[in-house]
C-alpha positions as CSV (number, residue, x, y, z in Angstrom):
1,X,132.1,90.1,70.0
2,X,128.4,89.2,70.3
3,X,125.7,90.9,68.3
4,X,122.1,90.9,69.1
5,X,119.8,89.8,66.3
6,X,116.1,90.7,66.5
7,X,113.7,88.2,64.9
8,X,112.5,89.4,61.5
9,X,115.6,91.5,60.8
10,X,118.0,90.4,58.2
11,X,120.7,93.0,58.5
12,X,122.9,93.2,61.7
13,X,122.9,97.0,61.9
14,X,119.2,97.1,61.5
15,X,118.8,94.4,64.1
16,X,120.7,96.4,66.7
17,X,118.5,99.4,66.1
18,X,115.4,97.4,66.1
19,X,116.5,95.6,69.2
20,X,117.0,98.8,71.1
21,X,113.7,100.2,69.8
22,X,111.9,97.0,70.9
23,X,113.5,97.2,74.3
24,X,112.5,100.9,74.7
25,X,108.9,100.2,73.7
26,X,108.7,97.2,76.0
27,X,110.2,99.2,78.9
28,X,107.8,102.1,78.3
29,X,104.8,99.8,78.0
30,X,105.6,97.8,81.1
31,X,106.3,101.0,83.1
32,X,103.0,102.5,82.0
33,X,101.1,99.4,82.9
34,X,102.8,99.0,86.2
35,X,102.3,102.7,87.1
36,X,98.6,102.7,86.2
37,X,97.8,99.4,87.9
38,X,99.6,100.5,91.1
39,X,97.9,103.9,91.0
40,X,94.4,102.3,90.6
41,X,95.0,99.8,93.3
42,X,96.3,102.5,95.6
43,X,93.4,104.8,94.9
44,X,90.9,102.0,95.6
45,X,92.7,101.2,98.9
46,X,92.6,104.8,99.9
47,X,88.8,104.9,99.2
48,X,88.5,101.7,101.2
49,X,90.4,103.4,104.1
50,X,88.1,106.4,103.9
51,X,85.0,104.2,104.0
52,X,86.3,102.3,107.0
53,X,87.0,105.6,108.8
54,X,83.4,106.8,108.1
55,X,81.9,103.5,109.2
56,X,83.2,103.8,112.7
57,X,81.0,106.0,114.9
58,X,82.7,109.1,116.4
59,X,85.9,108.4,114.4
60,X,87.1,105.5,116.5
61,X,90.8,105.2,117.1
62,X,92.5,103.0,114.5
63,X,89.6,103.1,112.0
64,X,91.0,102.4,108.6
65,X,94.5,101.9,109.9
66,X,94.9,98.5,108.2
67,X,93.5,99.7,104.9
68,X,95.9,102.7,105.0
69,X,98.9,100.4,105.7
70,X,97.8,98.1,102.8
71,X,97.5,101.2,100.5
72,X,101.0,102.3,101.4
73,X,102.4,98.8,101.1
74,X,100.8,98.5,97.6
75,X,102.2,101.9,96.6
76,X,105.8,101.0,97.6
77,X,106.0,97.4,96.5
78,X,103.8,96.9,93.4
79,X,105.8,99.0,90.9
80,X,109.2,97.2,91.4
81,X,107.5,93.9,91.3
82,X,105.4,94.7,88.2
83,X,108.4,96.2,86.4
84,X,110.5,93.1,87.0
85,X,107.8,90.6,86.2
86,X,106.6,92.5,83.1
87,X,110.1,92.7,81.6
88,X,110.7,89.0,82.4
89,X,107.4,88.0,80.8
90,X,108.6,89.9,77.7
91,X,111.9,88.0,77.8
92,X,114.1,90.9,78.6
93,X,116.9,90.4,81.1
94,X,119.3,92.8,82.9
95,X,116.6,95.2,84.1
96,X,118.4,96.3,87.2
97,X,118.5,100.0,86.4
98,X,114.8,100.0,85.3
99,X,113.7,98.3,88.5
100,X,115.9,100.2,91.0
101,X,115.7,103.7,89.5
102,X,112.1,103.2,88.4
103,X,111.2,102.3,92.0
104,X,113.1,105.3,93.4
105,X,111.4,107.6,90.9
106,X,108.0,106.1,91.8
107,X,108.5,106.9,95.5
108,X,109.5,110.6,94.6
109,X,106.6,110.8,92.2
110,X,104.3,109.4,94.8
111,X,104.8,112.4,97.1
112,X,103.5,114.7,94.3
113,X,100.6,112.5,93.3
114,X,99.5,111.1,96.6
115,X,99.3,114.4,98.4
116,X,96.0,115.0,96.6
117,X,96.9,118.5,95.3
118,X,97.3,117.2,91.8
119,X,94.4,117.1,89.3
120,X,93.5,114.1,87.2
121,X,95.2,115.5,84.1
122,X,98.4,116.3,86.0
123,X,98.4,112.8,87.4
124,X,98.1,111.3,83.9
125,X,101.0,113.6,82.7
126,X,103.1,112.4,85.7
127,X,102.4,108.8,84.8
128,X,103.1,109.4,81.1
129,X,106.5,111.0,82.0
130,X,107.2,108.1,84.3
131,X,106.5,105.7,81.4
132,X,108.9,107.6,79.1
133,X,111.6,107.5,81.8
134,X,111.0,103.7,82.2
135,X,111.5,103.3,78.4
136,X,114.8,105.1,78.6
137,X,115.9,103.2,81.7
138,X,115.2,99.9,80.0
139,X,117.7,100.8,77.2
140,X,120.6,100.4,79.6
141,X,122.1,96.9,79.7
142,X,125.3,96.0,81.4
143,X,128.1,95.1,79.0
144,X,128.5,91.4,78.4
145,X,132.2,90.4,79.1
146,X,133.9,89.1,76.0
147,X,135.3,85.6,76.2
């Protein structure tokens, strides 16, 4: 049976607890960073779309269409990409649940935040709850088959 040993821990039981705590902190931090970065990029792209619509005289057809598509594409693709890259940069593997369930949750969360009926404080609370969920999703690791 393999045991995980965290650097700086001398006792195996302590190492396991420390390893799980480290993974939870990494997962929460990466999720928070990914959520905030994606939200800021999306918000900027939506402002860009609005400016493009206002720049066209008489509200021309298709004004801001490309900017809107880019905003939606950023909203849907950046979180899964940033979750995976962030955890890999922190040398954590087996992040399938974090990336898949985090992405699905982000899309559901997006319908609440993106509709515009949510205040800035509520948006930050949603993003904080999403970061907590990401920390808990990061704790799951598939069992390593024993040899």
